[in-house]
C-alpha positions as MATLAB code, in Angstrom:
seq = 'XXXXXXXXXXXXXXXXXXXXXXXXXXXXXXXXXXXXXXXXXXXXXXXXXXXXXXXXXXXXXXXXXXXXXXXXXXXXXXXXXXXXXXXXXXXXXXXXXXXXXXXXXXXXXXXXXXXXXXXXXXXXXXXXXXXXXXXXXXXXXXXXXXXXXXXXXXXXXXXXXXXXXXXXXXXXXXXXXXXXXXXXXXXXXXXXXXXXXXXXXXXXXXXXXXXXXXXXXXXXXXXXXXXXXXXX';
ca = [
     -49.726  113.142   80.711;
     -52.508  115.735   80.533;
     -55.223  113.203   81.311;
     -53.138  111.726   84.114;
     -52.774  115.168   85.626;
     -56.486  115.863   85.252;
     -57.367  112.531   86.891;
     -55.055  113.340   89.811;
     -56.622  116.790   90.153;
     -60.131  115.320   90.199;
     -59.066  112.791   92.814;
     -57.587  115.559   94.945;
     -60.805  117.569   94.688;
     -62.818  114.541   95.838;
     -60.493  114.160   98.815;
     -60.807  117.867   99.575;
     -64.609  117.724   99.567;
     -64.553  114.829  102.019;
     -62.497  117.007  104.329;
     -64.797  120.005  104.185;
     -62.993  122.019  101.512;
     -65.153  123.596   98.806;
     -62.714  126.013   97.146;
     -59.153  125.186   96.138;
     -56.461  127.366   94.626;
     -54.604  125.679   91.773;
     -50.903  125.950   92.581;
     -48.834  124.419   89.773;
     -45.142  124.992   90.364;
     -43.808  127.750   88.134;
     -40.097  128.475   87.992;
     -39.122  131.306   85.686;
     -35.971  130.161   83.980;
     -37.131  126.523   83.982;
     -40.769  126.179   82.911;
     -42.278  129.620   82.170;
     -44.168  128.130   79.227;
     -46.458  126.401   81.727;
     -47.971  129.754   82.718;
     -49.972  129.962   79.504;
     -51.622  126.613   80.281;
     -52.997  127.531   83.708;
     -56.230  129.264   82.696;
     -57.340  126.581   80.248;
     -56.454  123.804   82.680;
     -58.456  125.378   85.499;
     -61.419  125.980   83.195;
     -61.392  122.358   82.031;
     -61.070  121.057   85.594;
     -63.974  123.176   86.826;
     -66.084  121.935   83.912;
     -65.398  118.316   84.868;
     -66.064  119.035   88.534;
     -69.411  120.592   87.649;
     -70.333  117.602   85.484;
     -69.673  115.313   88.438;
     -71.495  117.533   90.912;
     -68.605  117.447   93.369;
     -69.343  120.845   94.883;
     -65.740  122.041   94.556;
     -64.512  125.145   92.737;
     -60.905  125.594   91.645;
     -59.442  129.106   91.520;
     -56.521  129.825   89.210;
     -53.078  130.534   90.603;
     -49.566  129.135   90.916;
     -46.796  128.429   93.398;
     -43.979  130.573   92.047;
     -40.372  129.780   92.857;
     -38.544  132.665   94.531;
     -35.739  134.305   92.614;
     -34.032  137.631   93.078;
     -35.357  138.999   89.786;
     -38.931  137.817   90.395;
     -40.243  141.338   89.934;
     -39.129  141.279   86.299;
     -41.537  138.459   85.492;
     -44.669  138.611   87.604;
     -46.431  141.627   86.111;
     -46.318  140.114   82.619;
     -47.936  136.889   83.804;
     -51.215  137.659   85.539;
     -52.165  133.975   85.395;
     -49.838  133.233   88.294;
     -51.744  135.538   90.667;
     -54.474  133.864   92.700;
     -57.784  134.375   90.938;
     -56.137  137.032   88.745;
     -56.093  139.265   91.812;
     -53.215  140.765   93.772;
     -52.112  137.760   95.857;
     -49.026  135.825   94.794;
     -47.921  132.539   96.393;
     -44.118  132.442   96.525;
     -42.194  129.240   97.206;
     -38.726  129.436   98.765;
     -36.008  126.897   98.088;
     -35.879  124.097  100.672;
     -32.348  125.007  101.727;
     -32.402  128.764  101.980;
     -34.420  131.919  101.566;
     -31.751  134.346  100.313;
     -30.874  137.460  102.281;
     -32.236  139.454   99.346;
     -35.757  138.115   99.943;
     -36.701  140.918  102.314;
     -35.937  143.596   99.736;
     -37.381  141.666   96.786;
     -40.659  140.913   98.540;
     -40.849  144.420  100.006;
     -40.461  145.905   96.528;
     -43.252  143.693   95.192;
     -45.439  144.736   98.128;
     -44.737  148.392   97.346;
     -45.952  147.727   93.795;
     -49.270  146.328   95.026;
     -48.476  142.615   95.178;
     -49.650  140.750   98.276;
     -46.914  138.140   98.665;
     -47.675  134.898  100.500;
     -44.621  132.886  101.534;
     -45.325  129.161  101.344;
     -44.209  126.659  104.019;
     -41.260  128.587  105.531;
     -41.139  125.934  108.260;
     -39.324  123.571  105.920;
     -36.628  126.029  104.813;
     -33.350  125.164  106.502;
     -32.011  128.657  107.105;
     -35.386  129.790  108.473;
     -35.390  126.795  110.799;
     -32.032  128.050  112.053;
     -33.278  131.648  112.350;
     -37.034  131.445  113.064;
     -37.171  135.061  114.256;
     -36.635  136.208  110.688;
     -40.297  135.502  109.934;
     -41.324  138.417  112.136;
     -39.281  140.784  110.016;
     -40.885  139.499  106.842;
     -44.363  140.008  108.297;
     -43.443  143.557  109.329;
     -42.535  144.202  105.691;
     -46.003  143.121  104.585;
     -45.324  139.487  103.653;
     -48.041  136.983  104.530;
     -47.065  133.600  105.960;
     -48.614  130.263  104.999;
     -47.778  127.065  106.864;
     -48.699  123.530  105.864;
     -51.412  121.683  107.770;
     -49.515  118.382  107.744;
     -46.445  120.003  109.266;
     -48.508  121.713  111.961;
     -49.735  118.313  113.118;
     -46.273  116.750  113.114;
     -46.167  114.873  109.835;
     -42.923  116.618  108.903;
     -41.251  115.929  112.217;
     -40.963  117.642  115.584;
     -38.895  120.632  114.434;
     -41.385  121.779  111.822;
     -44.319  121.216  114.169;
     -42.693  123.335  116.864;
     -41.868  126.100  114.392;
     -45.463  126.171  113.164;
     -46.771  126.288  116.719;
     -44.361  129.060  117.679;
     -45.312  131.261  114.737;
     -49.030  130.684  115.316;
     -48.692  131.670  118.981;
     -46.703  134.764  117.982;
     -49.457  135.798  115.559;
     -47.186  135.548  112.526;
     -49.203  133.014  110.499;
     -51.936  134.097  108.108;
     -52.881  130.818  106.401;
     -52.833  127.089  107.072;
     -53.053  125.229  103.760;
     -52.839  121.672  102.488;
     -49.965  122.178  100.006;
     -51.305  119.017   98.437;
     -50.133  118.215   94.926;
     -51.393  115.174   93.003;
     -53.477  113.936   95.964;
     -50.397  113.163   98.021;
     -52.358  112.735  101.246;
     -51.624  116.147  102.736;
     -55.266  117.195  102.353;
     -56.166  114.669  105.030;
     -54.331  116.823  107.585;
     -56.779  119.723  107.222;
     -59.263  118.652  109.891;
     -56.525  117.599  112.365;
     -54.855  120.969  111.693;
     -58.089  122.802  112.529;
     -58.319  120.829  115.754;
     -54.669  121.575  116.548;
     -55.224  125.306  116.008;
     -58.242  125.333  118.300;
     -56.212  123.620  121.006;
     -53.195  125.849  120.412;
     -54.786  129.288  120.122;
     -58.567  128.998  120.102;
     -61.507  128.680  117.730;
     -61.151  132.240  116.472;
     -57.586  131.625  115.289;
     -58.569  128.390  113.542;
     -61.427  130.143  111.741;
     -59.179  133.045  110.730;
     -56.298  130.984  109.371;
     -58.357  128.303  107.623;
     -61.467  130.192  106.517;
     -61.580  133.985  106.858;
     -58.147  134.824  105.508;
     -58.195  132.279  102.646;
     -61.668  133.511  101.654;
     -60.357  137.066  101.454;
     -57.566  135.905   99.138;
     -59.777  134.059   96.640;
     -62.122  137.055   96.587;
     -59.151  139.451   96.263;
     -60.090  141.398   99.357;
     -57.784  142.745  102.084;
     -57.337  140.345  104.960;
     -59.852  141.027  107.755;
     -58.735  143.207  110.649;
     -56.911  141.128  113.203;
     -55.700  138.666  110.576;
     -52.441  138.432  112.490;
     -51.037  139.829  115.713;
     -47.633  141.331  114.861;
];
């Protein structure tokens, strides 16, 4: 299983390079209460993957991190597991359940923000209760939460509803990152260039560069997002 996973990761990195991506954040799914033991394997896995990438001269670097399932007691776990932070910095990618982001999320994420964690909420466009209440994203951003949408959904590969939500939030200045959310070379990486083109058409070259280069670069280098990273 390990070698299968490594082969899939190498394949994904090759795909990423073909689509102009040179740095990737490793985002294994971590759910405290289900698979917390996987946290201890992240650093070694990323180190091994980078070694193989260097041997092959692929020109891709993988940065450690995780996609951490939201739970109301998340704050009790994160500070004891630095491996789940992107590049061992202050940014944490949080994944909501597909059906609902609980009402407690605002307070939980705000508390983490107050403790120095820069929370990034992954693909809110596919969460059912956020689809029903899209204005809630603005409140999360006001509380210091960063928003990441998926490139494939921005270009319509998840259906019209998700595309329209992504477009709305981009136009409202509520999106900070457009990412592939590709796991095991699923094909989502191939939406990155079309997503760039869609952003340029939707809100201009500057927005595309901010959401797909400047802001992500700040995260992997553990720097504050550049001024004007969003327009709340």
